[in-house]
ROLO-596625 format. One line per 5 residues: number of its first residue (from 1); their letters; for each residue x, y, z of C-alpha. Coordinates in nm, 3 decimals, always signed. Layout:
BEGIN
NUM) a) X,Y,Z; ... $
//
This chain:
BEGIN
1) mgapr) -20.639,-2.180,-5.722; -20.644,-2.554,-5.741; -20.486,-2.586,-6.088; -20.372,-2.951,-6.241; -20.086,-3.098,-6.178 $
6) rglet) -19.892,-3.104,-6.553; -19.784,-3.452,-6.689; -19.457,-3.489,-6.797; -19.352,-3.534,-7.117; -18.981,-3.536,-7.348 $
11) rlqgl) -18.871,-3.362,-7.639; -18.587,-3.192,-7.827; -18.435,-2.894,-7.585; -18.604,-2.562,-7.778; -18.885,-2.353,-7.683 $
16) plppv) -19.111,-2.421,-7.446; -18.838,-2.587,-7.233; -18.895,-2.922,-7.215; -19.040,-3.072,-6.894; -18.772,-3.255,-6.628 $
21) prehp) -18.946,-3.561,-6.483; -18.815,-3.588,-6.137; -18.841,-3.865,-5.886; -18.859,-3.846,-5.524; -18.925,-4.160,-5.273 $
26) kvgrl) -19.178,-4.113,-5.011; -19.073,-4.302,-4.703; -19.122,-4.262,-4.366; -19.387,-4.087,-4.139; -19.277,-3.736,-4.215 $
31) tgkgs) -19.302,-3.666,-4.539; -19.361,-3.391,-4.727; -19.671,-3.338,-4.889; -19.803,-3.177,-5.235; -19.481,-3.040,-5.485 $
36) laigt) -19.142,-3.044,-5.328; -18.886,-2.777,-5.363; -18.516,-2.983,-5.332; -18.186,-2.819,-5.279; -18.152,-2.439,-5.307 $
41) trdgf) -18.281,-2.217,-5.526; -17.957,-2.205,-5.735; -17.908,-2.608,-5.724; -18.200,-2.763,-5.684; -18.517,-2.853,-5.837 $
46) vvdcr) -18.898,-2.884,-5.798; -19.104,-3.237,-5.776; -19.437,-3.227,-5.878; -19.462,-2.860,-5.952; -19.770,-2.669,-5.975 $
51) pfple) -19.861,-2.508,-6.351; -19.917,-2.118,-6.296; -20.200,-2.060,-6.504; -20.105,-1.875,-6.802; -20.466,-1.644,-6.780 $
56) gphhr) -20.678,-1.516,-6.508; -20.920,-1.258,-6.418; -20.659,-1.087,-6.179; -20.322,-1.171,-6.371; -20.190,-1.267,-6.743 $
61) vlaeq) -19.820,-1.437,-6.766; -19.676,-1.273,-7.012; -19.655,-1.369,-7.397; -19.243,-1.415,-7.413; -19.214,-1.633,-7.044 $
66) arrgt) -19.532,-1.815,-7.152; -19.348,-1.942,-7.470; -19.049,-2.036,-7.268; -19.281,-2.306,-7.085; -19.155,-2.140,-6.711 $
71) ncgtd) -19.458,-2.136,-6.525; -19.391,-2.431,-6.294; -19.355,-2.346,-5.943; -19.451,-2.509,-5.535; -19.804,-2.531,-5.417 $
76) emvaa) -19.699,-2.234,-5.213; -19.572,-2.001,-5.416; -19.812,-2.063,-5.703; -20.108,-1.987,-5.479; -19.963,-1.720,-5.287 $
81) llraa) -19.931,-1.536,-5.621; -20.269,-1.600,-5.680; -20.387,-1.460,-5.335; -20.175,-1.150,-5.389; -20.375,-1.081,-5.746 $
86) eavar) -20.690,-1.122,-5.608; -20.585,-0.904,-5.297; -20.479,-0.617,-5.523; -20.782,-0.674,-5.783; -21.024,-0.667,-5.480 $
91) rypga) -20.871,-0.338,-5.348; -20.816,-0.178,-5.721; -21.104,-0.321,-5.919; -20.985,-0.422,-6.236; -20.615,-0.474,-6.158 $
96) vltvg) -20.395,-0.722,-6.392; -20.067,-0.870,-6.237; -19.806,-0.941,-6.516; -19.581,-1.284,-6.434; -19.267,-1.343,-6.531 $
101) nlsra) -19.051,-1.676,-6.511; -19.155,-1.889,-6.228; -18.934,-2.240,-6.285; -18.925,-2.467,-6.588; -19.155,-2.802,-6.489 $
106) gggdi) -18.920,-2.990,-6.286; -18.721,-2.712,-6.230; -18.340,-2.716,-6.252; -18.152,-2.433,-6.462; -18.295,-2.210,-6.702 $
111) pwsis) -18.081,-1.962,-6.933; -18.258,-1.644,-6.811; -18.173,-1.623,-6.417; -17.894,-1.829,-6.207; -18.131,-1.892,-5.957 $
116) hnagr) -18.545,-2.001,-6.044; -18.469,-2.330,-5.951; -18.663,-2.516,-5.735; -18.993,-2.316,-5.796; -18.921,-2.092,-5.484 $
121) dadvg) -18.866,-1.773,-5.710; -19.108,-1.566,-5.916; -19.063,-1.259,-6.112; -19.361,-1.076,-6.138; -19.386,-0.721,-6.305 $
126) fylvg) -19.466,-0.338,-6.169; -19.808,-0.232,-6.189; -19.804,+0.069,-6.481; -20.036,+0.334,-6.533; -20.090,+0.582,-6.833 $
131) pdgrq) -20.079,+0.973,-6.788; -20.462,+0.930,-6.745; -20.405,+0.691,-6.468; -20.592,+0.396,-6.613; -20.344,+0.055,-6.596 $
136) vvpdg) -20.143,-0.041,-6.882; -20.061,-0.409,-6.862; -19.794,-0.430,-7.115; -19.670,-0.705,-7.330; -19.350,-0.763,-7.156 $
141) lvrld) -19.100,-0.642,-6.878; -19.042,-0.283,-6.885; -18.750,-0.133,-6.758; -18.812,+0.186,-6.574; -18.630,+0.501,-6.551 $
146) rtgra) -18.498,+0.652,-6.162; -18.845,+0.824,-6.163; -19.026,+0.506,-6.235; -19.143,+0.672,-6.602; -19.065,+0.469,-6.906 $
151) evarp) -19.212,+0.464,-7.274; -19.325,+0.144,-7.405; -19.400,+0.111,-7.783; -19.744,-0.065,-7.858; -19.880,-0.321,-8.078 $
156) dgrie) -20.035,-0.072,-8.293; -19.675,+0.103,-8.352; -19.775,+0.416,-8.087; -19.531,+0.511,-7.796; -19.680,+0.522,-7.475 $
161) svrld) -19.567,+0.669,-7.138; -19.592,+0.471,-6.851; -19.507,+0.540,-6.474; -19.522,+0.277,-6.151; -19.827,+0.250,-6.050 $
166) vrrtw) -19.666,+0.261,-5.653; -20.062,+0.241,-5.508; -20.109,-0.114,-5.687; -19.759,-0.254,-5.627; -19.709,-0.137,-5.310 $
171) wlvrt) -20.054,-0.337,-5.196; -19.860,-0.612,-5.343; -19.562,-0.596,-5.169; -19.766,-0.563,-4.847; -20.020,-0.859,-4.951 $
176) lltdp) -19.720,-1.106,-4.990; -19.532,-1.002,-4.687; -19.854,-1.058,-4.449; -20.000,-1.357,-4.628; -19.962,-1.576,-4.328 $
181) aievq) -19.914,-1.944,-4.588; -19.612,-1.773,-4.667; -19.224,-1.626,-4.579; -19.068,-1.396,-4.769; -18.720,-1.384,-4.757 $
186) wlfva) -18.605,-1.108,-5.048; -18.808,-0.940,-5.251; -18.537,-0.819,-5.532; -18.603,-0.472,-5.682; -18.403,-0.178,-5.765 $
191) rpirs) -18.333,+0.105,-5.546; -18.543,+0.378,-5.664; -18.791,+0.159,-5.679; -18.772,+0.015,-5.334; -18.727,+0.383,-5.233 $
196) mllgy) -19.081,+0.529,-5.421; -19.242,+0.213,-5.272; -19.138,+0.289,-4.858; -19.214,+0.601,-4.890; -19.563,+0.621,-5.035 $
201) aqrrg) -19.613,+0.308,-4.726; -19.500,+0.592,-4.505; -19.723,+0.871,-4.645; -20.036,+0.644,-4.578; -19.974,+0.544,-4.239 $
206) esaal) -19.859,+0.188,-4.266; -19.705,+0.056,-3.914; -19.339,+0.116,-3.882; -19.343,-0.252,-3.819; -19.472,-0.323,-4.199 $
211) vakaa) -19.273,-0.096,-4.318; -18.941,-0.192,-4.114; -18.996,-0.542,-4.282; -19.089,-0.416,-4.646; -18.742,-0.232,-4.541 $
216) eamaq) -18.569,-0.543,-4.496; -18.761,-0.760,-4.739; -18.677,-0.531,-5.074; -18.328,-0.501,-5.196; -18.126,-0.475,-5.529 $
221) prral) -17.907,-0.780,-5.549; -17.514,-0.719,-5.613; -17.370,-0.872,-5.944; -17.689,-0.857,-6.121; -17.932,-0.666,-6.310 $
226) phddh) -18.056,-0.376,-6.099; -18.410,-0.535,-6.121; -18.582,-0.219,-6.254; -18.833,-0.366,-6.464; -18.960,-0.651,-6.269 $
231) lhvri) -19.005,-0.765,-5.865; -18.825,-1.081,-5.795; -19.012,-1.301,-5.534; -18.856,-1.538,-5.311; -19.021,-1.777,-5.030 $
236) ycald) -18.835,-1.961,-4.814; -18.862,-2.344,-4.818; -19.215,-2.503,-4.674; -19.193,-2.702,-4.330; -19.276,-3.053,-4.520 $
241) dlyeg) -19.011,-2.967,-4.795; -18.753,-2.914,-4.548; -18.815,-3.275,-4.484; -18.728,-3.388,-4.855; -18.427,-3.172,-4.865 $
246) crdag) -18.514,-2.836,-4.973; -18.237,-2.557,-4.828; -18.310,-2.188,-4.778; -17.968,-2.053,-4.876; -17.844,-1.704,-4.808 $
251) sdrsw) -17.916,-1.461,-4.493; -18.223,-1.458,-4.307; -18.503,-1.199,-4.259; -18.570,-1.128,-3.876; -18.918,-1.302,-3.907 $
256) hvarp) -18.803,-1.622,-4.013; -18.859,-1.910,-3.785; -18.615,-2.207,-3.821; -18.699,-2.519,-3.734; -18.436,-2.722,-3.659 $
261) drvea) -18.645,-2.965,-3.422; -18.852,-3.075,-3.729; -18.537,-3.148,-3.919; -18.342,-3.367,-3.687; -18.675,-3.538,-3.590 $
266) rvrel) -18.650,-3.641,-3.981; -18.301,-3.682,-3.982; -18.370,-3.940,-3.650; -18.626,-4.156,-3.835; -18.407,-4.199,-4.131 $
271) kglls) -18.162,-4.316,-3.959; -18.333,-4.569,-3.816; -18.423,-4.685,-4.191; -18.118,-4.711,-4.291; -18.087,-5.090,-4.082 $
276) srsga) -18.389,-5.166,-4.288; -18.420,-5.519,-4.411; -18.574,-5.387,-4.726; -18.316,-5.255,-5.041; -18.584,-5.028,-5.097 $
281) traaa) -18.628,-4.846,-4.810; -18.263,-4.846,-4.702; -18.240,-4.724,-5.093; -18.528,-4.449,-5.026; -18.322,-4.330,-4.666 $
286) itvlg) -18.004,-4.279,-4.846; -18.162,-4.026,-5.124; -18.316,-3.836,-4.887; -18.070,-3.795,-4.642; -17.837,-3.691,-4.959 $
291) rmerr) -18.059,-3.435,-5.068; -18.053,-3.293,-4.725; -17.716,-3.268,-4.755; -17.599,-3.431,-4.440; -17.262,-3.503,-4.428 $
296) eflpv) -17.216,-3.690,-4.123; -17.378,-3.992,-4.313; -17.109,-3.934,-4.544; -16.921,-4.286,-4.435; -17.255,-4.456,-4.449 $
301) farsl) -17.272,-4.358,-4.784; -16.917,-4.512,-4.881; -17.017,-4.801,-4.749; -17.372,-4.846,-4.914; -17.155,-4.850,-5.231 $
306) fdrdp) -17.090,-5.212,-5.144; -17.424,-5.321,-5.020; -17.574,-5.621,-5.224; -17.881,-5.427,-5.364; -17.778,-5.230,-5.669 $
311) gvrla) -18.059,-4.985,-5.602; -17.875,-4.905,-5.257; -17.567,-4.889,-5.432; -17.685,-4.617,-5.710; -17.858,-4.457,-5.409 $
316) aasal) -17.510,-4.436,-5.235; -17.327,-4.297,-5.485; -17.656,-4.046,-5.599; -17.638,-3.910,-5.237; -17.242,-3.888,-5.258 $
321) retgv) -17.274,-3.585,-5.571; -17.520,-3.422,-5.329; -17.305,-3.438,-5.050; -16.951,-3.460,-5.210; -16.692,-3.710,-5.116 $
326) agved) -16.399,-3.534,-4.921; -16.314,-3.763,-4.665; -16.385,-4.064,-4.866; -16.227,-4.041,-5.226; -16.043,-4.339,-5.129 $
331) avvrv) -16.338,-4.563,-5.166; -16.472,-4.397,-5.422; -16.169,-4.451,-5.630; -16.123,-4.815,-5.541; -16.545,-4.858,-5.649 $
336) largs) -16.445,-4.696,-6.006; -16.116,-4.893,-6.048; -16.200,-5.199,-5.919; -16.627,-5.269,-5.839; -16.869,-5.458,-6.084 $
341) detlv) -17.151,-5.230,-6.136; -17.126,-5.002,-6.444; -17.406,-4.791,-6.358; -17.211,-4.638,-6.111; -16.952,-4.537,-6.299 $
346) pvlfd) -17.073,-4.157,-6.425; -17.244,-4.088,-6.130; -16.932,-4.125,-5.894; -16.715,-3.936,-6.163; -16.932,-3.669,-6.155 $
351) alnrt) -16.934,-3.711,-5.767; -16.581,-3.652,-5.765; -16.566,-3.416,-6.013; -16.862,-3.192,-5.922; -16.751,-3.157,-5.531 $
356) lrger) -16.374,-3.152,-5.463; -16.238,-2.852,-5.569; -15.886,-2.699,-5.651; -15.569,-2.925,-5.591; -15.684,-3.173,-5.459 $
361) rvevl) -15.957,-3.273,-5.734; -15.705,-3.227,-5.961; -15.473,-3.467,-5.740; -15.780,-3.756,-5.736; -15.852,-3.685,-6.115 $
366) arllh) -15.481,-3.811,-6.160; -15.519,-4.144,-5.991; -15.800,-4.208,-6.230; -15.602,-4.187,-6.549; -15.501,-4.586,-6.561 $
371) iarey) -15.858,-4.686,-6.526; -15.989,-4.825,-6.830; -16.333,-4.929,-6.770; -16.615,-4.778,-7.010; -16.792,-4.424,-6.880 $
376) rlnfd) -17.079,-4.426,-7.085; -17.365,-4.173,-7.004; -17.705,-4.200,-7.194; -17.875,-3.938,-7.318; -18.168,-4.069,-7.480 $
381) vfetr) -18.072,-3.891,-7.780; -17.736,-3.997,-7.830; -17.481,-4.190,-7.632; -17.117,-4.079,-7.489; -16.870,-4.389,-7.455 $
386) msvae) -16.507,-4.323,-7.320; -16.280,-4.499,-7.085; -16.260,-4.362,-6.726; -15.904,-4.259,-6.794; -16.036,-4.047,-7.142 $
391) ralee) -16.241,-3.841,-6.923; -16.037,-3.772,-6.626; -15.781,-3.656,-6.895; -16.050,-3.429,-7.094; -16.162,-3.295,-6.716 $
396) leasq) -15.779,-3.211,-6.626; -15.705,-3.054,-6.922; -16.033,-2.843,-6.926; -15.932,-2.750,-6.582; -15.639,-2.489,-6.697 $
401) arwav) -15.527,-2.512,-6.351; -15.127,-2.453,-6.325; -15.148,-2.747,-6.122; -15.274,-2.982,-6.335; -14.925,-2.985,-6.495 $
406) palvr) -14.728,-3.133,-6.212; -14.990,-3.389,-6.156; -15.018,-3.500,-6.534; -14.579,-3.547,-6.526; -14.543,-3.780,-6.187 $
411) alrrp) -14.879,-3.996,-6.385; -14.633,-4.023,-6.649; -14.414,-4.269,-6.422; -14.751,-4.453,-6.334; -14.819,-4.809,-6.520 $
416) gvdra) -15.155,-4.830,-6.722; -15.136,-4.477,-6.811; -15.154,-4.358,-7.162; -14.850,-4.157,-7.206; -14.882,-4.031,-7.514 $
421) avqra) -15.210,-3.860,-7.450; -15.073,-3.700,-7.115; -14.802,-3.587,-7.326; -15.076,-3.419,-7.567; -15.295,-3.316,-7.255 $
426) ltrlt) -14.930,-3.139,-7.127; -14.838,-3.003,-7.428; -15.199,-2.831,-7.479; -15.174,-2.688,-7.124; -14.833,-2.567,-7.123 $
431) afdpg) -14.697,-2.471,-7.503; -14.446,-2.684,-7.489; -14.348,-3.023,-7.650; -14.016,-3.191,-7.529; -14.024,-3.390,-7.939 $
436) psedp) -13.890,-3.759,-7.937; -13.748,-3.865,-7.633; -13.701,-4.208,-7.467; -13.771,-4.123,-7.135; -14.054,-3.813,-7.145 $
441) arawe) -14.132,-3.840,-6.802; -13.798,-3.709,-6.691; -13.784,-3.437,-7.032; -14.133,-3.295,-6.842; -13.993,-3.312,-6.520 $
446) awwra) -13.719,-3.101,-6.620; -13.942,-2.858,-6.779; -14.175,-2.803,-6.457; -13.880,-2.770,-6.252; -13.786,-2.475,-6.471 $
451) hrrqt) -14.065,-2.337,-6.526; -14.317,-2.384,-6.193; -14.262,-2.015,-6.070; -14.416,-1.918,-6.369; -14.764,-1.847,-6.465 $
456) peqwy) -14.935,-2.042,-6.760; -14.961,-1.684,-6.948; -14.616,-1.658,-6.916; -14.578,-2.013,-7.063; -14.796,-1.925,-7.371 $
461) isafr) -14.590,-1.594,-7.426; -14.232,-1.739,-7.420; -14.354,-2.011,-7.687; -14.529,-1.774,-7.879; -14.220,-1.534,-7.905 $
466) eagil) -13.976,-1.863,-7.977; -14.185,-1.933,-8.254; -14.172,-1.616,-8.399; -14.535,-1.557,-8.372; -14.519,-1.232,-8.103 $
471) pdeav) -14.262,-0.976,-8.078; -13.998,-0.965,-7.810; -14.148,-0.656,-7.623; -14.443,-0.605,-7.367; -14.750,-0.779,-7.568 $
476) gpggl) -14.930,-0.470,-7.754; -15.149,-0.392,-8.033; -14.968,-0.549,-8.237; -14.929,-0.890,-8.066; -15.287,-0.889,-8.000 $
481) ealar) -15.334,-0.879,-8.382; -15.068,-1.195,-8.395; -15.254,-1.368,-8.133; -15.613,-1.310,-8.317; -15.478,-1.422,-8.596 $
486) vvrge) -15.356,-1.752,-8.429; -15.756,-1.780,-8.243; -15.837,-1.802,-8.680; -15.613,-2.004,-8.790; -15.404,-1.792,-9.008 $
491) agrgw) -15.116,-1.864,-8.816; -14.907,-2.111,-8.539; -14.980,-2.387,-8.791; -14.691,-2.671,-8.770; -14.633,-2.510,-8.428 $
496) vgrtd) -14.585,-2.707,-8.105; -14.778,-3.010,-8.067; -14.792,-3.134,-8.404; -15.150,-2.970,-8.395; -15.334,-2.650,-8.494 $
501) eaprr) -15.532,-2.702,-8.175; -15.221,-2.633,-7.946; -15.140,-2.258,-8.045; -15.488,-2.214,-8.067; -15.599,-2.315,-7.754 $
506) aawrl) -15.303,-2.113,-7.686; -15.369,-1.784,-7.780; -15.733,-1.770,-7.692; -15.641,-1.821,-7.309; -15.411,-1.533,-7.358 $
511) lmgfa) -15.638,-1.308,-7.539; -15.920,-1.365,-7.262; -15.649,-1.378,-6.964; -15.599,-0.997,-7.142; -15.985,-0.916,-7.153 $
516) sriap) -16.025,-1.037,-6.795; -15.834,-0.758,-6.686; -15.914,-0.510,-6.938; -16.304,-0.591,-6.915; -16.467,-0.342,-6.677 $
521) ggrrp) -16.490,-0.470,-6.342; -16.272,-0.780,-6.431; -16.552,-0.958,-6.553; -16.491,-1.228,-6.872; -16.726,-1.087,-7.111 $
526) wpads) -16.694,-1.428,-7.337; -16.679,-1.792,-7.305; -16.347,-1.891,-7.094; -16.327,-2.209,-7.307; -16.462,-2.208,-7.656 $
531) iepwa) -16.411,-2.424,-7.981; -16.664,-2.330,-8.237; -16.705,-1.971,-8.112; -16.347,-1.920,-8.211; -16.269,-1.761,-8.541 $
536) vlads) -16.633,-1.628,-8.501; -16.531,-1.384,-8.142; -16.133,-1.337,-8.252; -16.180,-0.998,-8.406; -16.428,-0.900,-8.165 $
541) vagsl) -16.211,-1.032,-7.858; -15.917,-0.839,-8.039; -16.046,-0.549,-8.117; -16.197,-0.469,-7.727; -15.916,-0.541,-7.622 $
546) lsaat) -15.689,-0.318,-7.903; -15.989,-0.017,-7.755; -15.865,-0.062,-7.396; -15.495,-0.028,-7.481; -15.545,+0.292,-7.685 $
551) igspp) -15.629,+0.435,-7.346; -15.372,+0.286,-7.093; -15.077,+0.029,-7.105; -15.173,-0.285,-7.224; -15.107,-0.572,-6.945 $
556) hpgat) -14.748,-0.666,-6.886; -14.692,-1.020,-6.952; -14.501,-1.060,-6.573; -14.844,-0.921,-6.407; -14.983,-1.232,-6.187 $
561) psp) -15.347,-1.325,-6.380; -15.644,-1.392,-6.096; -15.624,-1.786,-6.038 $
//
């Protein structure tokens, strides 16, 4: 169980996923020990993660997941899985647990899941048996039908029938739920398999309390795949990880014991360290409070942007990126506009851009359109450089929000703003080009007064109709084909904006708007804003829309799209 810690290395993205270097300060007396899960399972990371051994006497990491490099977890998760595999093998000699994704080294996002960020999630395969009752150890995760059965292709080409080994899988669940060293928050699994496991537990005479605990822990997740090929284990934050910023999210199980007293003791300790004469100590305390998302310290973080110590200033900017900037936006904008510390620029911009929402985000970004300071991000492999104003305009345009239009129109009146760039962004957002004008701000203000009650979809449709690209009647199959031709660059040249990009972007947004309402459940099956895939996806998008249009009436252009 005492697996050595993995050293960090760097490489270009591929498989296995490269480890992500993570740092976390050691400050104060109530510090975390060993691995540290920071943040939530969706947006966090893990420091000093412990690799789960790829193979052991009672387990095996599946080949695909081993290639991915997603076998890192917290000390608690790795130890719990090893104990569980050993317990099942002790009960049923020869049993081998198959293991899928944990986290990548360092944690963070992985392409195969929306969680698994902080080392507290693990996917484990079900125990399976063949017709002779012997365990079958598959090469990958196996999807089971509602009866717990499946057909598995073996390496030699044979097709083998398998079924859920309810006995071994139940003992795995039982062991995890009764392990005193961890608290299970969820065991995500498909409903039919959950019913089989609970039924078996009742038949074998498990206590009513244990069966009730299993019933509460096991659930089929919403808005996700049913988990009919694996059991997704999620554990609560370890106590010492709570001291450093680990945060449990979602509903709590009845057995969970929250320890706010311990957390508040840590907060009091860190608060005292904020007045330390050591800049390093002040910076460390700010970092931890930010990762704990203690928003009551927002004024402290804002003031610390002007600290004499550059390490404290950077820690404060990073803390604002964690906690959000609501209420201290003015201080952030002031530092971006007139501060002298260039290292804060990308961090503070990211804090504004990531944590503000809706109209407030748009309003604050528009306040940055006059700032010529350099925004620089170094990715080691390449570096991006632009002004703060260019970066803000890029985000405003990418937002595709209708309320970005009045904010940009107002910006045309502000000194120091690149009016030509703002007008180009407005054209791409609205599909309108006022043409040469002595007072472009007045032209745009008049356009907004006339069109502010319309949806962006209506703006685009009107512009395409004026250009003769769409017919006057409701958009039907012919109109969808015309939009697909614009996306492919076969139509719309010389249209508004004097570039081919504006009509293509407008046509794509229209197609996506229609697709979002026709697709089952209203979910978009295509990227919301793509450039390179446009031409490749156009035929597929148009074809899907045409197929749906033959079933019912196509969406009316006056319909209100989802925000």
